[in-house]
N, C-alpha and C positions, 0 to 999 in steps of 0.2 A: 053467468055463474060467478060467484065471489072468488076472488083470487086467493090462493094459498101460498104463503111464503115458503121458500125452499127449506129454510131451517125447520119450520114446523112439519113440513112434509117428511123430511128425513127422520125427524124424531118420532113421528107417529107410525110411519111405515104401514099405512092402511091399504093392504093388498085388496084390489078390486074396486076401490073407491074411484069415482070420477072426479078429477080435479082440474083447476085452471092455474097455470103458472105463467108469470110474466117476468121477463128478465132480458139479459143481453147474452148474445151468443159468444161463448168462449172458443168453441171449435165446432166445425161441421165436417164430418168424415163420411166418405163414400156416398155423399148425397142422402144419407139415411140416419146417421147418429149425430144428434145435436146436443152439445154440452151447454147448459144454460146456468147462469148465475144471476142472482138478484141483489147481492150485497148483504143479505141477512146472515150469511155464513160463508166461510171460505170454500165450502164444498159446492160442487155443481150437481145438478140433476141431469141425467141423460134422458133425452126424448128420442124415441125410435119411430121413424116415419114409415108408414105403410103406403107404398106408392099407389095402391089402388084407391086410397082414401083422400090423398092430397094431390091437388092439381100441380102439374109441373111448373106452371107460370108463377105459383106462389113460392115453390121451392127455389126457383131461380133468383129470388130476392133475398134468400137466407144466406148470410155470410158472417164471418167473424166481426163482432162489434155491433151487428144489427140488433134492434130491440124486437122481441117477439112475444106473442101471447099464444100459449100452447094449451090445448084441452085434450084430455085423454084419460085412460084408466091406469091406475097404479098396478104394476105387475112385478113379480120377482125378476131380478136381472138375470139375463142369460150369460152375461160376460163378467169379467173380473173388475174390481175397482169400485163397485157399488152394489148395495143389497137390493135396491129397487130402481125402477125406471118407469117412464111414462110411455105407454103405447098410444101414439098420437092419433086422434080422430079429427082434429081441426087445428089449423095453425094460421095465425094472422101476423104479418110483418108490420109492426107499429112504426118502426123507423129504420130505413135502409142505411147501409154503410158501404161506401164505395171501396172495394178492395185495394185499388191503387192508392187511395188516400190513407187507408188504414195502415198500409205497409210503411208509411212515413212516420207513424206514431208509436207511442209506447204500447198501444193495443195490439200491435203485431205480436203473435205468440212466440217470442224468443227472448233471450237474455238481453237486457239493456243496461247501460251504465247508469249509475245513480245520478250523475250530472245530467244526462239526457232526460232522465225521469223528472228532475227538478225543472228543466226547461219546459216541460209539458205538465206542470203541476195541475193544470185544469183537467188533464186526462189520467193522471197517474193513480187516481182513486180506483180506476178500473182494473189495475193490476192486482195479482194475489198478494204481493208484499204490502202494498199500501192499503188494500182493503183490510188486511189483518191489523196493520198499525193503527188505523183510525177507528176500527171497532174497539181495539184495546184502549186507545186514548179516551174514547167515550166512557168505557168501563172504569178507568182510573178516576175520571172526573166524578162519576156517580158514586164510586166507593168513598171518595173524599167527603163529598157532601153527606153521604149516609153516615159515615163515622162521626162527624161532628154533630149532626142532628141527633143521632141516637145517644150522644154523650152530653147533651144539654147545652151546646154552643149556639150562639146567635150569629147568623150570616150578616156581615156588615159590608155595604157598598161604599168603599172609600173613593175619594176624588181621583179622576184621571188627570185633570188640570190642577196644578199645585203651584204655590208660591214659595215652597221650601224644597230643599234637597236632603232627603232623609239619610243618604249615605255620605254626604259631604264630598262626593266625587267630582261634582261639577260637570259631568258629561251627560247633559240633558238636551232634549229637543224643545226649542222655544215655541210657545204658542202666542201668536200675535195677529191682529187685524190691521196693523199699521202698514202704510205704503212703504215697501222696502227701498224704493227709489227716492222717496221724499218724506222720510219720517219727521214728526215734529221734534224740534231740538230745543234744549235749554240754552241759556245764555253762554254756558261754557262749551257748547257744541256737542254735548252728549245727548243721547236719545231721551226724550221726555216720555217715560213710560206711563206717567199719569194720564196721558191722552189715549192710552191703549184701552182695549175693551174692558179689561178687569181693573184698570187704574193702577196697575203695577206690572212688573216683569213676571211672566208666568211660563211654566214648562209642563211637559208631559211627565207624569210621576215615575219615579224609579222604585217606589215602594209604598204600600198602604199602611206600613207598620205604625208610624207615629199617630195617624188618625185612629187606627185600631186600638192603640193603647188608651185613647180617650174614652172609647166605648167600653173597654174592659174595666175601666175604673168606675163604671156604673152598673154594667151588666154582668160583671165577673168573668164570663167566658165567651169570647167572640172569635170569629175568624174572617179573613178576607179571601177572595178568590177572584183575582182580576188581572187585567192587562197591565204590564209595566214596560218601560221604555228606557233604553240606554243608548246614548249617542257615541258609543265606542267605535272607532274605525278599525274593527277587528273582523277578519275573515276566517277565523278558526272554526273547527268542527264543533266547538262548544259555545259559540256566541251568536246571539240574535239581537237585533235592534228592538224587536217587539216580541214579548213573551209573556207568559202567565205565571203568577205567583200565588202560593197559598201561605197565609200568615196568621196563625192563631196567636191570640194574646190572652193571658190568664192572670187575673188578680189573685192576691194571697198565695202566690206561688214563687218558689225559689228555683235555683238552677237544677236541683235534684228532681223537683216536680217536672221541670221542663224536659229533662232527659227521659223520665218515665213516660210522659205524654208522647214524645217523639218516637220512642221505641215502639210503644203500643200502636201508635198511628201507622207507622211504616209497615209493621208486621201485618196489621189488618188489611191494608191496601194490597200488599203483595199476595197475601193469602186469598183475597177476594178475586184477584185476576187469575190465580191458579185454578180456582174452583169454577169460575164462570167463563173463562176464555180458553179452555183446554185445546180446542181445535186450532185456533189461531196461534197459540203458543207452540204447539207441536210443529206447525208449519215453519214458524220463525226459528225454532230451535234447529230443525233440519237444514234450513237455509244457512244459518250461521255455521253449522258444522261443515257444510260444503264449501263455504267461503274460506273458512279457516284452513281447509285442506290444501288450498292453493297458496297460502302465505308461508313465509319463513317461520320456523318454530318460535322464534323470539316474539313474533307479532300475533301469535295465536292466543285465544282466550285460555286461561288456566282451567276454567270450568265451562261446560256448555250452558246455554241460557237457562234452561229449566233447573239445572243444578245450582246456578247462582241464586235463583229465586228460593229454592229449598234452603240454601245456605242462610238466607235471611230469616225465614220463618221457623227454622229448626234450631237456631242458636240464640242464646241470650247475648246481648251486646256487651262487649268488654268496655269498661270505663277506666280511662287513665287520664292523668294530667298532661299538659303540653310538656312540662319539664321531664316527666317520666318517658314520654314519647321520644324526646330528644336523646335521653340517655340510652334508650333501647336502640335507636338508630346509630348512635356513636359506637355502640358495642356490637353492631351487626356485621356479618361477613361482607355484604355488599359495600359497606362504608370502608371497612378495613382493606378491601381489595380495590377500592376506588371505582366501584361499579355505578355509584350514583352520579348523575350528570350535574345535579345541583348541590351546593354545600349544605352541610348540616351543622347548625350552630344555634345556641339559644338567642332568641331575638329575631330570627328569620322565620318567615312563614313556611309551612310545610308544602312541598310540591307533590304532585300526583304520584310520582314514583315512590316517595316516602310513605304516603298514605296507603298505597296499594301493598307495599311491603308489610306494613303493620297488620293489614287486614288479611292478606292472602298467604303470607309466609310466617309471620311471627305468632299471631293469635289464632289464625284460621277461623275467624268469626267477625261480624261487624264490630266496629270500634267507635266509641264516643270519646273524643278528646276535649278536655275542659281546661279552664284557667290559662288562657293565652296571654302573651305579653300585650299590655295596653297600647304599645307603640304602633301596632298595625291593625287595631280593631276600632270599631265605630265609637263615636262620642257617647252614645246612649247606653253602653254596656257598663254594668255595675263594677266599680273598682273594688277589688278584693283587699282584705287586710294583708299586710306584709307577712310572709311565711319564711321560716328558716329554710335554707337550702335553695331558695328561689332567687335568682340574680336580680330581678327587677320587678316593677309593678305589673300585676296581672289583673285581668277582668274575668268576671263570671260568664265567660263565653263557652260555647260548645259547638263542635262540628261532628257530624255523624258520617262515617266512612263506610262505603259499600265496595264489594269486589268488582273489579273491572272498570269502575267509574270514579272511585275516590269519593270526594265530598258530595253528599246528597242533600244534607240539611245543614244550615248554619243558624245559630240562635244564641240567646243570652238571657240572663236575668237583667232587667232594665235598672238603670240608676234612678232610684226613687228619692234620694236625698237632694233637696233643693240646692243647697250650697255647693255640693260636689258636682251636680249636673250643670249648674251655672258656670262653675270653673272650667268644666270640660268643654262646654260650648265656646268659651273664650279661647281655650287652648287650640281648638280646631278652627279658629278664625271664622266662626259662623256668626253673622250679625244677629244679636239677641232679639232685635225687633222682628226677625223672621220666625222665631220660635217662642214668642212671648206666651202664646196659648199652651204650648207644650210644657213650658216651665211652670205655668200657673197651676197645672193639675197637681204639682208637688206641694202646693200651699194648702190644699183643701182635702184633708184625709188621705194623705199619701200612704201607700202600702207597697210591700214587696210585690213585684209582678214580673212575669217572664213570657217569652214567646220565641218563635223561630220562623224561618222562611224556607219553603220548599219550592224550588223552581219546577213548575209543572212539566215542562219539556224534559228536564233532566230526569224526572221520575219516569216519564214515558220511555225515554231512551233506555233506562235500566230494565224495565219490564218487557221491552220488545227486543232488546239486543242491538238496536240500531246504533251505529257509531257516529253519525253526523246529526246534530240537532236540527238541521234543516229538513230532515226526513221524518220528523215526528210532529210537525206543525203543518197545517194544510198549505198555507201560502207564506213561506219564510220572508222576513224583511231583514236584509243585510246591506252593508255598504254598496251603493250603486245598483241595488236590486229591490224594486218595488213593483214587480210585474203582477198582473192579475188583480 
């Protein structure tokens, strides 16, 4: 008999139909009631054993985490918690699970610490929390591709191995085939990278943006969705060494067009998840509420998960300049009462506490901040004309701020003017020979263009309510950690 997925079975509720379900045992009570899950939904199906039909030798092999194939008729449930169940006529144990071994793993049906779950990342998919997280992660990825495809964007695969540093940060992973113990040397004793595989020093990419710009200046609307790598020695809940980025680039677009695109895009993705992952969201929402009830008031979320998602889709995003944001913060009660941990002054980057105040307290809606000081923004961001009342040079940059998480997107109008870009590259001490190709695009039909970057894991954190970025990627890569 063809297998029926549990999600389909629960949706159709075909009373009287004979079905076959395959999955893993979540619980086995009274040697009669088997809770089965196959990963298609967070919900289980209950299979009720008739002792007269099932041999005891088969039932003795049924235990938590075992894989089973169950055949029987769909009947109305006699108990609470489910509307239908399966009256078992045949059962096969496809894969046994030793109860003593299960008790040492995350599959033991009890509460486990998140650190313990990370240590068993190969098994944590089997838990309710991570089943929900990774179903939602898939849905977010699908929604992103669907949005851009439906709006006429072309998906560009940009290089993973690169000879340039898009961010100018210098914290990159080197890619080399040279013998680390005996590399070829130049006369001055330095490594001769010309002998390496690519004939030059290369690294894993930190961004596909610069290459995406090249494609946008021919195809008009493109986006990337690929892995990126940062060699930061950081063990915070917001950093990974390997993560995924979405980076659209649009020709004939300015900073306002960029804001319009980003707002529409984020609203679409959040709305898609709310409409298509309701069961998983409800579970994660309840999980967060329970977790918050054990925390001090100051550490609790201002809004539950589902309320935060509604907050995004039901509000137009507020748009203010960096200078306006600084003035709001300087006049705020937290600033006047010395409640902010970090200083507020023009020329300093905003911290998460400042961003969350603007979103959750002052405007009570998502916020887009533009026109940041050039001093702490990337070389490729377009330099603005000087404005009255603005202390220094600013660039046409933007950050989008969400509740609970702060910055979710960063982007800018790109510097399309050859002379200005050339000067910025020099000011950032970036060797011009590394970016000759990027500069050259400004010689042949240069146009205003813009784009932004969305950290995929940051987005998944927002829509799942998970507080550690290591819990929204299957196998996190962090300093001293590359297991699995």
